C-alpha positions as CSV (number, residue, x, y, z in Angstrom):
1,M,0.0,0.0,0.0
2,S,1.4,3.4,-1.0
3,T,2.1,6.2,1.5
4,M,-0.7,8.3,-0.1
5,D,-3.3,5.5,0.3
6,H,-2.2,5.1,3.9
7,A,-2.5,8.8,4.6
8,R,-6.0,8.9,2.9
9,R,-7.1,6.0,5.2
10,T,-5.7,7.5,8.4
11,R,-6.9,11.1,7.9
12,S,-9.0,12.1,10.9
13,L,-12.5,13.4,10.8
14,R,-11.2,16.6,12.4
15,A,-8.7,17.1,9.6
16,R,-11.4,16.4,7.0
17,L,-13.9,18.9,8.5
18,T,-11.1,21.5,8.8
19,G,-10.0,21.0,5.2
20,L,-13.6,21.1,3.9
21,I,-14.6,24.2,5.8
22,A,-11.3,26.0,5.0
23,G,-11.6,25.0,1.4
24,C,-15.1,26.4,1.2
25,I,-14.1,29.7,2.9
26,F,-11.1,29.9,0.5
27,G,-13.4,29.4,-2.5
28,V,-15.9,32.0,-1.4
29,L,-13.2,34.6,-0.6
30,A,-11.5,33.8,-3.9
31,L,-14.7,34.4,-5.8
32,M,-15.3,37.6,-3.9
33,A,-11.8,38.8,-4.5
34,T,-12.0,37.9,-8.2
35,Y,-15.3,39.7,-8.6
36,Q,-13.9,42.8,-6.8
37,Y,-10.8,42.7,-9.0
38,F,-12.8,42.7,-12.3
39,A,-15.2,45.3,-10.9
40,L,-12.3,47.6,-10.0
41,A,-10.8,47.0,-13.5
42,D,-14.1,48.0,-15.1
43,Q,-14.4,51.1,-13.0
44,L,-10.8,52.2,-13.8
45,R,-11.4,51.6,-17.5
46,A,-14.7,53.5,-17.5
47,R,-13.0,56.4,-15.6
48,A,-10.1,56.5,-18.1
49,R,-12.5,56.6,-21.1
50,Q,-14.5,59.4,-19.5
51,D,-11.3,61.3,-18.8
52,L,-10.2,60.9,-22.5
53,L,-13.6,62.1,-23.8
54,A,-13.7,65.0,-21.3
55,T,-10.2,66.1,-22.3
56,V,-11.1,66.0,-26.0
57,A,-14.2,68.1,-25.4
58,A,-12.1,70.6,-23.3
59,L,-9.4,70.9,-26.0
60,R,-12.1,71.4,-28.7
61,T,-13.5,74.2,-26.6
62,E,-10.1,75.9,-26.3
63,L,-9.7,75.5,-30.0
64,N,-12.7,77.6,-30.6
65,G,-11.0,80.4,-28.7
66,V,-8.1,80.9,-31.2
67,T,-8.3,82.4,-34.7
68,T,-5.2,80.9,-36.3
69,K,-3.2,77.7,-35.8
70,Q,-0.1,79.8,-35.0
71,Q,-1.8,80.9,-31.8
72,I,-2.1,77.3,-30.6
73,G,1.6,77.1,-29.7
74,A,1.8,80.7,-28.6
75,D,0.1,80.2,-25.3
76,P,0.7,76.5,-24.2
77,R,-0.6,77.1,-20.6
78,R,-4.2,77.3,-21.7
79,W,-3.9,73.9,-23.3
80,Y,-2.1,72.3,-20.3
81,D,-4.9,73.6,-18.1
82,A,-7.3,71.5,-20.0
83,T,-5.5,68.3,-18.8
84,H,-4.8,69.6,-15.3
85,G,-5.5,66.9,-12.6
86,H,-5.0,64.1,-15.1
87,Q,-1.4,62.9,-14.6
88,N,-1.7,60.0,-16.9
89,L,-3.1,62.1,-19.8
90,D,-1.1,63.7,-22.5
91,F,-2.1,65.4,-25.7
92,A,-1.0,66.8,-29.0
93,V,-2.5,69.1,-31.6
94,L,-1.6,68.4,-35.2
95,D,-2.2,70.3,-38.4
96,A,-3.7,68.8,-41.5
97,N,-0.2,67.7,-42.6
98,G,0.4,65.9,-39.3
99,T,2.9,68.5,-38.0
100,T,2.8,68.9,-34.3
101,L,1.6,72.3,-33.3
102,I,1.7,71.6,-29.5
103,A,2.2,68.5,-27.4
104,S,2.6,67.8,-23.7
105,R,5.8,66.4,-22.3
106,G,4.7,62.8,-22.0
107,Y,3.0,62.5,-25.4
108,L,4.3,59.6,-27.4
109,A,3.3,59.5,-31.1
110,P,1.5,56.2,-31.9
111,A,3.4,53.8,-34.1
112,T,0.4,53.4,-36.4
113,S,-2.1,55.9,-37.8
114,L,-5.2,56.6,-35.9
115,S,-8.8,56.9,-37.2
116,H,-10.2,60.4,-36.6
117,V,-13.5,61.5,-35.2
118,A,-15.1,64.1,-37.5
119,H,-15.3,67.6,-36.2
120,Q,-19.1,67.7,-36.3
121,R,-19.4,64.4,-34.2
122,V,-19.0,64.0,-30.5
123,P,-16.5,61.3,-29.6
124,R,-17.8,58.2,-28.0
125,E,-16.2,55.4,-25.9
126,N,-15.8,53.1,-28.8
127,D,-13.6,55.7,-30.5
128,V,-10.9,54.9,-28.0
129,Q,-8.0,53.0,-29.7
130,K,-5.2,50.9,-28.2
131,V,-1.7,51.0,-29.6
132,R,1.2,49.1,-28.2
133,N,4.3,51.1,-27.3
134,A,7.4,49.0,-27.5
135,S,9.5,51.1,-25.2
136,L,7.0,51.1,-22.4
137,G,5.8,47.6,-22.9
138,V,2.1,48.6,-22.6
139,R,-0.8,49.4,-24.8
140,L,-1.5,53.2,-24.7
141,R,-5.0,54.5,-25.2
142,Y,-5.6,57.1,-27.8
143,I,-8.5,59.1,-29.2
144,A,-8.1,61.4,-32.2
145,A,-10.7,64.0,-33.0
146,D,-10.8,66.7,-35.7
147,G,-11.5,70.3,-34.8
148,L,-11.8,73.7,-36.6
149,V,-9.7,76.7,-35.5
150,G,-12.0,79.4,-34.3
151,G,-15.0,77.1,-34.9
152,R,-15.0,77.6,-38.7
153,G,-11.4,77.9,-39.8
154,E,-8.6,75.6,-40.6
155,R,-8.9,71.9,-39.6
156,V,-6.5,70.5,-37.0
157,T,-6.4,67.1,-35.2
158,I,-6.5,66.7,-31.4
159,V,-4.9,63.5,-30.1
160,V,-5.3,62.6,-26.4
161,Q,-3.2,59.8,-24.9
162,L,-3.7,57.8,-21.7
163,D,-0.9,55.8,-20.1
164,P,-2.6,52.8,-18.3
165,R,0.5,51.9,-16.1
166,E,-0.9,53.5,-13.0
167,Q,-4.2,51.6,-13.4
168,L,-2.3,48.4,-13.9
169,S,-0.2,49.2,-10.8
170,V,-3.4,49.7,-8.8
171,L,-4.8,46.4,-10.1
172,S,-1.6,44.6,-9.3
173,G,-1.5,46.0,-5.8
174,F,-5.1,45.0,-5.2
175,A,-4.5,41.5,-6.5
176,L,-1.4,41.1,-4.2
177,T,-3.3,42.4,-1.2
178,A,-6.3,40.1,-2.0
179,I,-4.0,37.1,-2.3
180,V,-2.3,37.9,1.0
181,A,-5.6,38.5,2.7
182,L,-7.1,35.4,1.2
183,T,-4.2,33.2,2.5
184,I,-4.1,34.7,6.0
185,G,-7.9,34.6,6.2
186,T,-8.0,31.0,5.2
187,L,-5.3,30.0,7.7
188,I,-7.1,31.8,10.5
189,V,-10.4,30.2,9.5
190,G,-8.7,26.8,9.3
191,A,-7.1,27.2,12.8
192,M,-10.4,28.3,14.3
193,T,-12.3,25.5,12.6
194,Y,-9.7,23.0,13.9
195,W,-10.2,24.3,17.4
196,L,-14.0,24.4,17.1
197,V,-14.2,20.9,15.6
198,T,-11.9,19.6,18.4
199,I,-14.4,21.0,20.9
200,G,-17.4,19.7,19.0
201,L,-16.0,16.2,18.7
202,R,-15.3,16.0,22.5
203,P,-18.6,14.1,23.1
204,L,-17.6,11.6,20.4
205,R,-14.3,11.0,22.2
206,T,-16.3,10.5,25.4
207,L,-18.5,8.0,23.7
208,T,-15.5,6.2,22.3
209,R,-13.9,5.9,25.7
210,A,-17.1,4.5,27.1
211,A,-17.3,2.0,24.3
212,E,-13.7,0.9,24.9
213,Q,-14.7,0.0,28.5
214,V,-17.3,-2.5,27.3
215,S,-16.4,-6.1,27.9
216,S,-18.2,-9.4,28.1
217,E,-18.9,-8.8,31.8
218,R,-20.4,-5.3,31.1
219,L,-22.5,-6.1,28.0
220,G,-25.7,-5.4,30.1
221,A,-24.6,-1.9,31.1
222,P,-25.8,0.6,28.5
223,L,-23.9,3.8,27.7
224,T,-25.2,6.9,29.4
225,D,-26.3,9.7,27.1
226,D,-27.2,12.4,29.5
227,D,-24.6,14.8,28.1
228,T,-24.7,13.4,24.6
229,P,-25.6,16.0,21.9
230,A,-28.7,15.3,19.9
231,E,-26.7,14.4,16.8
232,L,-25.0,11.6,18.6
233,K,-28.0,10.3,20.6
234,D,-29.0,8.1,17.6
235,L,-25.5,6.6,17.6
236,S,-25.6,6.1,21.3
237,H,-29.0,4.5,21.2
238,A,-27.9,2.2,18.3
239,F,-24.8,1.2,20.2
240,N,-26.9,0.4,23.3
241,R,-29.3,-1.7,21.2
242,M,-26.3,-3.5,19.8
243,L,-25.0,-4.1,23.3
244,A,-28.4,-5.4,24.3
245,R,-28.4,-7.8,21.3
246,L,-24.9,-8.9,22.1
247,N,-25.7,-9.4,25.7
248,D,-28.8,-11.5,24.8
249,S,-26.8,-13.5,22.3
250,F,-24.0,-14.0,24.8
251,T,-26.4,-15.1,27.4
252,R,-28.2,-17.5,25.0
253,L,-24.8,-18.8,23.9
254,S,-23.7,-19.4,27.5
255,Q,-27.1,-21.1,28.3
256,F,-26.8,-23.1,25.1
257,S,-23.3,-24.3,26.0
258,S,-24.5,-25.3,29.4
259,D,-27.6,-27.1,28.1
260,L,-25.6,-28.8,25.4
261,A,-23.0,-30.0,27.9
262,H,-25.8,-31.3,30.1
263,D,-27.5,-33.1,27.2
264,F,-24.3,-34.7,26.0
265,R,-23.4,-35.6,29.6
266,T,-26.6,-37.5,30.3
267,P,-26.3,-40.2,27.6
268,I,-22.6,-40.5,28.1
269,S,-23.2,-41.0,31.9
270,N,-25.9,-43.5,31.1
271,M,-23.5,-45.5,28.9
272,M,-20.7,-45.3,31.4
273,G,-23.0,-46.3,34.3
274,E,-24.4,-49.3,32.5
275,A,-20.9,-50.4,31.4
276,Q,-19.5,-50.1,34.9
277,V,-22.5,-52.0,36.4
278,A,-22.0,-54.7,33.7
279,L,-18.4,-55.1,34.7
280,T,-19.1,-55.6,38.4
281,R,-19.8,-59.3,37.8
282,E,-20.2,-61.9,35.1
283,R,-23.2,-61.4,32.9
284,T,-25.2,-63.6,30.6
285,A,-25.1,-63.1,26.8
286,A,-28.7,-61.8,27.0
287,E,-27.7,-59.2,29.7
288,Y,-24.7,-58.0,27.7
289,K,-26.9,-57.8,24.6
290,A,-29.5,-55.6,26.5
291,I,-26.7,-53.3,27.7
292,L,-25.3,-53.0,24.2
293,I,-28.8,-52.2,22.8
294,S,-29.3,-49.6,25.5
295,N,-25.9,-48.1,24.7
296,I,-26.7,-48.1,20.9
297,E,-29.9,-46.1,21.7
298,E,-27.9,-43.6,23.6
299,C,-25.4,-43.4,20.8
300,E,-28.2,-42.9,18.3
301,R,-29.5,-40.1,20.4
302,L,-26.1,-38.5,20.5
303,S,-25.7,-39.0,16.8
304,H,-29.1,-37.4,16.0
305,M,-28.3,-34.5,18.3
306,I,-24.9,-33.9,16.6
307,S,-26.5,-34.2,13.2
308,S,-29.1,-31.6,14.2
309,M,-26.4,-29.2,15.5
310,L,-24.5,-29.6,12.3
311,F,-27.6,-28.9,10.3
312,L,-28.2,-25.7,12.3
313,A,-24.6,-24.6,11.8
314,R,-24.9,-25.2,8.1
315,A,-28.3,-23.4,7.9
316,E,-26.8,-20.3,9.5
317,S,-23.8,-20.3,7.3
318,A,-23.5,-17.6,4.6
319,H,-22.8,-20.2,2.0
320,T,-25.9,-22.3,2.4
321,E,-27.6,-23.0,-0.9
322,L,-31.3,-23.4,-1.5
323,R,-32.6,-25.2,-4.5
324,K,-35.9,-23.4,-4.8
325,E,-38.7,-24.4,-7.2
326,A,-42.4,-24.1,-7.3
327,T,-43.7,-26.8,-4.9
328,A,-47.2,-27.9,-4.0
329,L,-47.0,-27.8,-0.2
330,E,-50.2,-29.8,0.2
331,A,-48.5,-32.6,-1.6
332,I,-45.7,-32.6,1.0
333,A,-48.3,-32.5,3.7
334,V,-50.2,-35.5,2.3
335,S,-46.9,-37.4,1.9
336,L,-46.0,-36.7,5.5
337,A,-49.5,-37.7,6.8
338,E,-49.1,-41.1,5.0
339,D,-45.5,-41.6,6.4
340,M,-46.5,-40.7,9.9
341,A,-49.8,-42.6,9.9
342,P,-48.3,-45.5,12.1
343,M,-47.1,-43.0,14.7
344,A,-50.4,-41.2,14.7
345,E,-52.3,-44.5,15.0
346,E,-50.1,-45.4,18.0
347,A,-50.9,-42.1,19.6
348,G,-54.6,-42.5,18.9
349,V,-54.9,-39.4,16.7
350,A,-55.9,-38.8,13.0
351,I,-54.2,-36.5,10.5
352,E,-56.1,-34.4,7.9
353,V,-54.8,-32.2,5.1
354,V,-57.0,-29.2,4.0
355,G,-56.5,-26.7,1.2
356,Q,-53.9,-26.1,-1.5
357,A,-50.8,-23.9,-1.6
358,T,-47.8,-23.5,-3.9
359,A,-44.6,-21.6,-3.1
360,A,-41.0,-21.4,-4.3
361,V,-39.2,-23.5,-1.6
362,D,-36.5,-26.0,-1.2
363,G,-38.6,-29.2,-1.1
364,V,-36.3,-31.2,1.1
365,L,-36.0,-28.5,3.7
366,A,-39.7,-27.6,3.6
367,R,-40.5,-31.2,4.2
368,R,-38.2,-31.4,7.2
369,A,-39.7,-28.3,8.7
370,L,-43.2,-29.6,8.3
371,A,-42.2,-33.0,9.6
372,N,-40.7,-31.6,12.8
373,V,-43.8,-29.6,13.6
374,L,-46.1,-32.4,12.7
375,V,-44.3,-35.0,14.9
376,N,-44.3,-32.5,17.7
377,A,-48.1,-32.0,17.3
378,I,-48.7,-35.8,17.2
379,R,-46.6,-36.4,20.3
380,H,-48.5,-33.8,22.3
381,S,-52.1,-34.4,21.0
382,R,-54.9,-35.7,23.1
383,P,-55.9,-39.3,22.1
384,G,-59.0,-39.3,19.9
385,S,-58.3,-35.8,18.5
386,V,-57.4,-34.7,15.0
387,V,-54.2,-33.0,13.8
388,S,-55.0,-30.7,10.9
389,M,-52.7,-29.3,8.3
390,R,-54.3,-26.4,6.5
391,C,-52.7,-24.9,3.4
392,A,-53.6,-21.4,2.2
393,S,-52.0,-18.8,-0.1
394,S,-52.1,-15.1,-1.0
395,P,-50.2,-13.1,-3.6
396,E,-47.4,-12.4,-1.1
397,W,-47.4,-15.3,1.3
398,T,-48.1,-19.1,1.5
399,E,-49.1,-20.6,4.8
400,V,-49.2,-24.0,6.3
401,G,-50.9,-24.2,9.7
402,I,-50.5,-27.3,11.8
403,R,-53.1,-27.5,14.7
404,N,-53.5,-30.1,17.4
405,V,-55.6,-30.3,20.6
406,G,-53.8,-31.5,23.7
407,D,-51.0,-30.0,25.8
408,V,-51.3,-26.2,26.1
409,I,-48.1,-24.2,25.9
410,A,-48.0,-21.5,28.6
411,P,-47.7,-17.9,27.4
412,E,-44.3,-17.5,29.1
413,H,-42.9,-20.4,27.0
414,L,-44.2,-19.3,23.6
415,P,-41.5,-16.7,22.8
416,R,-38.8,-19.2,23.5
417,I,-40.0,-22.5,22.1
418,F,-37.9,-22.0,18.9
419,D,-34.7,-21.5,20.9
420,R,-32.1,-24.3,20.8
421,L,-32.3,-26.9,23.5
422,Y,-35.3,-25.2,25.0
423,R,-38.0,-27.5,26.4
424,V,-41.3,-26.6,27.9
425,D,-41.2,-29.7,30.0
426,P,-37.6,-30.9,30.4
427,S,-38.8,-34.2,31.9
428,R,-40.3,-35.2,28.6
429,H,-37.2,-34.9,26.4
430,T,-36.1,-38.4,26.7
431,G,-39.2,-39.9,25.4
432,G,-40.5,-40.0,21.8
433,D,-38.7,-40.1,18.6
434,S,-35.2,-38.6,19.0
435,R,-34.9,-38.2,15.3
436,V,-37.2,-35.1,15.3
437,G,-35.4,-33.2,18.0
438,G,-36.3,-34.7,21.3
439,A,-33.4,-32.9,22.7
440,G,-35.0,-29.5,22.0
441,L,-33.6,-28.9,18.6
442,G,-36.6,-29.7,16.3
443,L,-38.3,-26.3,16.5
444,A,-34.9,-24.5,16.3
445,I,-34.4,-26.3,13.0
446,V,-37.8,-25.2,11.8
447,K,-36.9,-21.6,12.6
448,S,-33.6,-21.8,10.8
449,I,-35.3,-23.4,7.7
450,M,-37.9,-20.6,7.6
451,A,-35.2,-18.0,8.0
452,L,-33.4,-19.5,5.0
453,H,-36.6,-19.0,3.0
454,A,-37.0,-15.5,4.2
455,G,-40.2,-16.7,5.9
456,T,-41.5,-16.9,9.5
457,V,-42.9,-19.4,11.9
458,S,-45.2,-18.6,14.8
459,A,-47.1,-20.4,17.5
460,S,-50.2,-19.8,19.5
461,S,-51.8,-22.0,22.2
462,D,-54.9,-22.0,24.4
463,A,-57.2,-24.6,25.9
464,V,-60.1,-24.0,23.5
465,A,-58.5,-23.6,20.1
466,G,-55.5,-25.9,20.8
467,T,-52.0,-25.3,19.7
468,T,-51.3,-23.9,16.2
469,F,-48.0,-23.5,14.4
470,V,-48.0,-21.4,11.3
471,L,-45.2,-21.7,8.7
472,R,-45.3,-18.7,6.3
473,F,-43.3,-18.9,3.1
474,P,-42.9,-16.1,0.5
475,T,-45.1,-17.0,-2.5
476,G,-42.9,-15.6,-5.4
477,M,-39.5,-16.7,-6.6
478,P,-36.7,-14.8,-5.1
479,P,-34.4,-12.5,-7.1
480,G,-31.3,-14.2,-8.6
481,P,-30.7,-17.2,-10.7
482,A,-33.9,-19.3,-11.3
483,G,-34.3,-22.0,-8.8
484,N,-31.3,-21.1,-6.6
485,S,-30.5,-18.6,-4.0
486,R,-27.6,-18.0,-1.6
487,C,-28.1,-16.9,1.9
């Protein structure tokens, strides 16, 4: 990684804000200075043109006061008085042959011929002409206007010259002053911005120090926001919500680890106990066979538990693939009802499938989710009752509701029955079919499968209506390649 990339990544927020604000101020001041520069230049040019025109008019007036062209050079003071107060103006009066009758000291004859303004016309601003002077290195302004001696006599030409060097000096001084003021002003604003941003970010540093003190033992202690500015309260609240989620996940993980260790320890203890008892004395072949069968059952229970845990781990992986396709959920329900008919008959209940519904699902996973809920419903149904599987669909969602009448789930247990290893009645987990999550993993698997499908699963239970689990799948195909999605 280059030094420039590293500097870009490590630049602080304070430096960024300072740079942005100082840059904005610099830009605004630069625009203002540029506008003032060109406005001053326009005013100086307008004033120079007005001085040229006024001087030509004054010299024409003086020309009316003489009778012959010889008198023009006889009294030069009257001509100089016409340009008094204009240090940058010079003039010359030429006869019809171009001979100079009178000229001021600073007058420089133009290198090219000038167009003349007729004596009967008043000069205008567009009559001003620019001619470059090689010795001075500037373009002098000229205006040439014809006049008549005595108003009706011999024609002469009045040429007025303006030297713009003083104007250029004024503009250069203004530009230099503006640049210095712009630089100093930007530096001052930058320093003040840096100081103000430092003060403004103090609550953020306080929040950072508080966040650094968070540990696994203090996840339940939220950050205080009594002195937090309104702009940072949302950040503080979001951080506290994140801490609450982490604390809840950490607590669940700790409880899950404890429950998992307990569930693993029980079958292992059973196998060890039976083996130790078997070794205390000689046993018959039938007794050894019974002990082995019992140990095999415990091993199967452990195997199914581990398989369920692996499935949950794969379901929550970011690389889990779903092979989705349009599937008739009622067909899955009918197939499950036929497969589980012996189990239902043993429990003394009947299974019915009502309605039709089609959704884009992974058929294998959808079947497993429905099977887990159905077996749970059969296991806890009242003998002689009916377990119903009702399918329904809408433009957005497809539902499968599984209802049984029997054991009622208390309201305090409903929010947690889909948690891993959570059992409403822990004393019942050793019975039933371990393949469907007798260790408390069956409904957790259902929840993970529904999450993979971007669906939901919910449960309700009361003594009158019974217990109902509703699995809700999105009806339409998800975006992405047809038939596949990646979670």
